[in-house]
C-alpha positions in Angstrom: 0.0 -0.2 -0.3 1.5 3.4 -0.9 1.9 6.0 1.9 -0.4 9.1 1.5 1.5 12.3 0.8 0.1 15.8 0.7 -1.0 15.4 -3.1 -3.0 12.2 -2.5 -6.6 12.5 -3.9 -9.0 12.6 -0.9 -11.1 10.1 -3.4 -8.2 7.8 -3.2 -7.8 7.8 0.3 -11.4 7.1 1.0 -10.9 4.0 -1.6 -7.7 2.5 -0.3 -9.6 2.5 3.4 -13.1 3.5 4.3 -12.0 4.3 8.1 -10.3 7.1 7.0 -13.6 9.0 6.7 -13.9 10.1 10.4 -10.2 12.2 9.9 -12.0 14.4 7.2 -15.0 14.6 9.3 -13.4 15.9 12.7 -11.7 18.7 9.9 -15.2 19.6 9.1 -15.1 18.3 5.7 -18.6 16.5 6.0 -19.4 16.1 2.1 -17.1 13.1 1.2 -19.5 11.9 -1.1 -19.4 15.1 -3.2 -17.7 14.7 -6.5 -15.5 18.1 -5.8 -14.7 17.2 -2.2 -13.2 13.8 -3.8 -11.5 14.9 -6.2 -9.1 17.4 -3.8 -5.8 16.4 -3.0 -5.1 16.1 0.7 -3.2 19.5 0.8 -6.0 21.4 -1.0 -8.8 20.2 1.9 -6.6 21.3 4.7 -6.3 24.4 2.9 -9.8 25.2 2.8 -10.4 23.8 6.2 -7.4 25.6 8.1 -5.9 22.4 9.4 -2.0 21.3 9.0 -1.3 18.9 5.9 1.6 17.6 7.6 -0.4 16.7 11.0 -3.0 14.7 8.7 -0.7 12.6 6.3 0.9 11.8 9.8 -2.5 10.7 11.1 -3.4 8.9 8.0 -0.2 6.9 7.7 -0.2 5.6 11.1 -3.9 4.9 10.9 -2.9 2.8 7.5 -0.6 1.3 9.2 -2.0 0.1 11.9 -4.8 -1.3 9.4 -2.7 -3.5 8.1 
């Protein structure tokens, strides 16, 4: 499984592991089914929602590693 980066698309992250959805919900990204939100990069989503992309990348990769 590839590591998540700031350039990874939200849709790709959700497709890799649906249990990542709460991480996006916590940052205020409640419309995960919206085509526009699934087409954003992680960096773009973090910028819009005022979240540190580096912190979220770290949390998501840690989560994905535990899920293996």
